[in-house]
N, C-alpha and C positions, 0 to 999 in steps of 0.2 A: 424427480431426481429425488436424490438422496443429500436432506437434509444438511448434514455436519457435514461435510468436506465442501457441498457452497456456502455454508454459513463459517467458511474458517477465510475472513473479508481482510481485511488490509491486505497488506501486500506479505498478510507475513514476516512483521520486523525480524521474528527471530529464524527465519531460511536468508533475511537479506543479510545481517550479525553475520553469519557462519560462511555467506561467501564472500570470501574477502578477494575484489581489482587488485586490477594496481592503480597508480596514481592517474588517476583522471583529475582533470578537472573541472569544477564543475562551473556554466553558466552562470558570468557575473550574476546579482541579487533587481528585482526589477526598481526601474527608473524612480517607485513609487516610495520604496524604503532608503532609498541612499541616504537620506538626510540625517545625520547624527541628533537622538532627539536628548533635550533636554534634562530630562530624569534620564542618570546612570544608572543601570541596576549590575548587580555580583547576580552570576546567571549559573548555575552548577545544574551540569548534565551529566547524567548519568547512560555510560554508552560517546555517541558520538561522532564517531566513526564510519558507521555502515554505511546509510545511505538518506535520511532524514536526519543525523545527527550533522553529517555536513555540510549539508544545505541549512541548519537552519545555526549554524556556527557562522558561516555567511552574513548571513541577514544578522544578525546579531550583532556581528563587528561592523558593518556597515551603518547600523547604528550609533556607535559607539557605545557599548555593551562590554563588559570586562569578565569573560567566561572563564569555569576549570573545567577538564574534562575528568569523569574518574569510571575507570575500565581497565579490564583484565591485561592492557596493552599486545593484544592479539591481532586486534583485529585494523590493516593499514594503518600504524604506531608512525609514521614519516609524516604523516596530515598533519595541518597547525604548529607545526614547532615553537612557534613565537603565544604559545597559548599554556596555561597552567595545565600539568595531566597530573592524579594522584592515581596513584595501580591500585585495585583492591578486586576484591569476587562479589556479585549481587548476592552469594547465599554467605551471607555471615558465619556458617561452618566452614568453610574451607580458606585456608589459607590466612591472612591479615584482614578477612570476610573485607570487612566496611570501617575497620581501624581506621583509615586515610579522612574520612569524612569526620570524625569523633574533634568539637572543640572547636568546628568551627562557621563561622555562620557566612550566607548569603540570603538574598533579598527574594531569589526564587527557585527555585526547582524545573529541572524538562525531565524526563523519569521515558527517556523510549526503549529503554531497555528490559521491562518488567515483564515475565509470561506468568507468573506463578505466587497464590496470592502468600504462604509467607515469605517470598523472598522480598516484594514490594513494602510489606505492613512492618521488617526489618526497617530497612530506613524511611518509610514515612511515620517511622513513632523517633526514628536519634535523629531525623532534622525537624518533627515537628515545631521543636522551641528554640530552633536556632533560623526560621524562613520566614514570610509574609505570604507564601505559595507555590502548590503546590501539583504542577500543570502535570496530566498524563496522561500519555499519549494510548488510550483505549484500539477500541474496533467494532466498526458498525455490524460484527460479526456478534458482539453482545445483546444484541438483537432476540428472543426467541425465535421470530419466523419476517419472512419476509413476502408475505403475501398479500399488503397493504399499499397498495402504490400513495407515494407522498408521507407514510406515516412521518408524528415527529419524533423529540429523544422520549416518552410520555407510552412507547410501545413496550411490549410485559419482554426484559431481559432473560436472557437464556442460565441455564441450570446448569450441573453438573451435578453424575452420583453422588461419587467421593470428594468433598470440598478439599484435603488432603494431597490425590494423585497432581503428583508433578512429573506428567509426560501428557503430551498431549493426544496419544493416545493413534492406535491405527492408520484410520481415516481422518486425525482432526477434529474426532469429534468430541474433545475438551475442550477446545479452543476459546467457544464462545464463552460457554460458563466460568473456565479460569478470568477473561478478562475483567464483565461483570466480580468476580470474587476480589480482584486488583484494586478495582476501579472502586469497592466497598471497600476494602484497607486502608485506602490513601482518606476516602473522607469520612472512618471510622479515627484519623488519626489526628488529619486539620479540618474538623468543622468549620462549614465556611471559607476556605482557602483551596479548597480542590476543584481544578481546574480538569473536565475530563471531554476528553478530544475524542471522536468515536471517526476514525480517517475509514472512508471507500479502498478501493486502488487507486496507490501513493505510484506517481508515475513520472516518465523525465529522464535528467542526463544521468547516467548514475547510477540507472538500478538493473541489479543486480541478476533481477530472479528473468528478466527478457521477455517476460505477459504480457504486457503494450508494444514492446518495444518488434517481437513476432510481427506487428501488422504494418508498419511500412519497411523495415531489413525486406518481407515476404511482399509486396506490392514493390519492391523496385528490382526485384532477379525477374520478373518478367511471366510472364506463359500468362492459361488459366489457372485461375486462381477459385478456390473456395472462400467464399462469401458464404458464411452462418446464418440463415433466420429470411429477415427480410432490412429490407432498408430502415422502414421505421422503428426495428425494433430501441428502447433505448440503451442508455451508455451511460453510466458516471465515474469521474476519476478525477483526484487530483494533481495537478502538477505539486512537483516537491517544493520547486520552489515558491508555489503561491502559498502552501502550507503554513511553509516555515518563515514568511515574511507576516505571512499575520499569526502566527503562534506568538513574535515577537511582540507584535499590540498585542495580542491579549494578555502578553508579560505589564509593557508599558499600560494597559490599563485595566490592569489590576482584575479581571473580567473570572468571575466563578461559574461554577456548572455544569452543565454536560452538555456537548455539542457536536453534532450530528458535523463532519467536515468529508464533505467529496463538494462532486462539480460534475459541468460549470453551472451556471445562474442559473440559464437559460437550455431547458432538456438537452441534452446530443442524442446523435444517432449513431448504427453503424453507416449507415450510410455517408455521413457524414465525418467520420473515421477513417473512411475510404478513399472519399475525395482526397481529403486532405493529405492521407498518405501519397496519390493519386501527382501531387502537388509537390509535395514536398520532393518526391524520386525525378522528375523533371520526367523526358522524352522516356515512355517503355510500352514495351507490349503486353501489360498485362490489362487481362480481360478478368472483369471480376465475375462470377457464375455461381449467383444467390441462390443456394440451397436451401428449403425447407425443417426451418425445424423439428417438424413428423418425423423426415426423410434422418436427420441425422439422428436421430434419439433413437429410432430400433437399429440405428447401423453404430449406434457404440457413441454417441457426441451426443449427451444431453446437455452440457452445461458440464458435466461431471469430465469430461475424457479431454481429448489433445486440443483443444481450438480454446486457448486463454481467454478470461473473463469475459465474454459472449454467454451469457444466458439469456435464452427463450422465457419470454415475457407471460407466462402460462401458469397457472394452480400456481404454484405452493412460492414460487418466483414472481408475480406480478409486481413485487418492490422490488424488488431486489436491486434491481439500479434508477430506482425514482425513490430514494431517501429525501424526504425534506430538508432543504437546509437551509431557510427562513432566519430564524434562529443564528446561523453563525454569521450569513451575508447581515446583515440589521447589524451584525456583528464588528463589520469592517471586512468582511471573507473577498478578496476582490480573485476575478483567474486572468488569466491573458488568453486570449484566444488559443483552443484546440489544435488549431494548426497549424501556432506557433512551437507548443509541444512538440507535436509530429514530427518536426519540421528538424529541430535541439534534436531529438532522441535519437529520428536518423544519423545526423550526423556525428555524434557521442559517439556512436554503435561502431558508422564508418573508420574516427578516428583509433576503434583499440586495435591489438597488435593482430594475427588474421591468427592467429593460433585461435585467441576465444572468440575471433568472428565464423570461424568455422566449429563452434560446440554451441550453437543457440542450445538457450535453456528453457525452454518451452515456443509451443503451439505444433503444427503433423508437419513432421516428418513429412520427405519430398513424396515418397512408395507412398503413404499411407495418402495423403491426399489426393493422387494420383488415381490409386482404386475406389474412393469415394467419390471422388467425379466422375467417373468412368462409370460406374453407378447406378449415381444420378443421369446421368444421359441415356443410360440402357430403361430404367423404368419413369422416367419422365417422356420418351420417347412411345411409353407402350408394351418397353418390354419384362417389366413385373421386379425385375431387379432381387438381389441373396437379401436373406436378415441380417446379412453380418459383413461389411467391406472387411477384404481379404491386407492382409498389409498390418493391422493394425497391431502394435508392439506393445507386451505386458503391461498387465498397469503397473502403473506410479502415482508416490506419494504425489500428493496434489495439495498444493499454501495456496487457498483463496484470498482474498485483498485482506 
């Protein structure tokens, strides 16, 4: 498997911020976070209207904090009409740039829209004298490798050949290295005050990528369903609401340092995911057909193809879905059951307009899935099969978590 594309982990917040959905209400915050805190914070959010941003605003409001959103005003500007909004650009060279932030003070900043070091450096240096904490949303793509199961935050980090590059690259080969450089920019501007959060796949209601959503939606459709690898293949995800609620705790407790933020606390698997999909879908004639990873790899589905989120736990990817999250759990990160995330995600998707539901943004196309299943049936019955399945669409740009 080629590491660059697989390494572009976290949800690709870049893609999420560009995919503007219609007005969809997020499911309410978990009861464990609804009690207002005695310590009220003034929080600046750089972004705030994509995917993680709205979940965070909802969670922070439930705790009684005051928020200000800074963005371009292009992605779902109708959200949160009662929240202060400042308009500008992360790039100080574009338009008014960061001028709207000058002369203002906040207790803490949530930066979930920073992808290029120059721009993150600009905001971090501007705000450094006026904030007490800078929370930067990075990615587990910031690590150099995925071959060590349960590797913690001390693992070697990714590098990019040209630190001044401001493109992710054709196959997103620059993503992880750029995220690490952004982390370093925050650390340099606010030594001792930086919280660097490295999520894995962020999933749940309002997810614009459809990568996790594909699984409950596909299960609900019925018929023979391609299930990749084996039921024991590990899977790490984090519900956007769990991440958002924990970020509020990070701010309230002024936690700094680096944290892997994925889950759940106890290892999850592809088998558990499909079991949750079955429960959420209700009555259906769906029949999962487990297709070995070796067969999928020789037919173009090695974790870099059209099967979302899953990756075979082999060789360079042994630790891909097995990052250590002990540090974050000790710092209060909690998880709702995966079955709840699956159920809520399916309900969210079913509430979208029909036109949107007819245009899944990730996953195997029906004809591609059917072709792979036919080839597997032929090979598993001793027919041999061909080296590549028919019906595979041309390669598309992949966005890992």
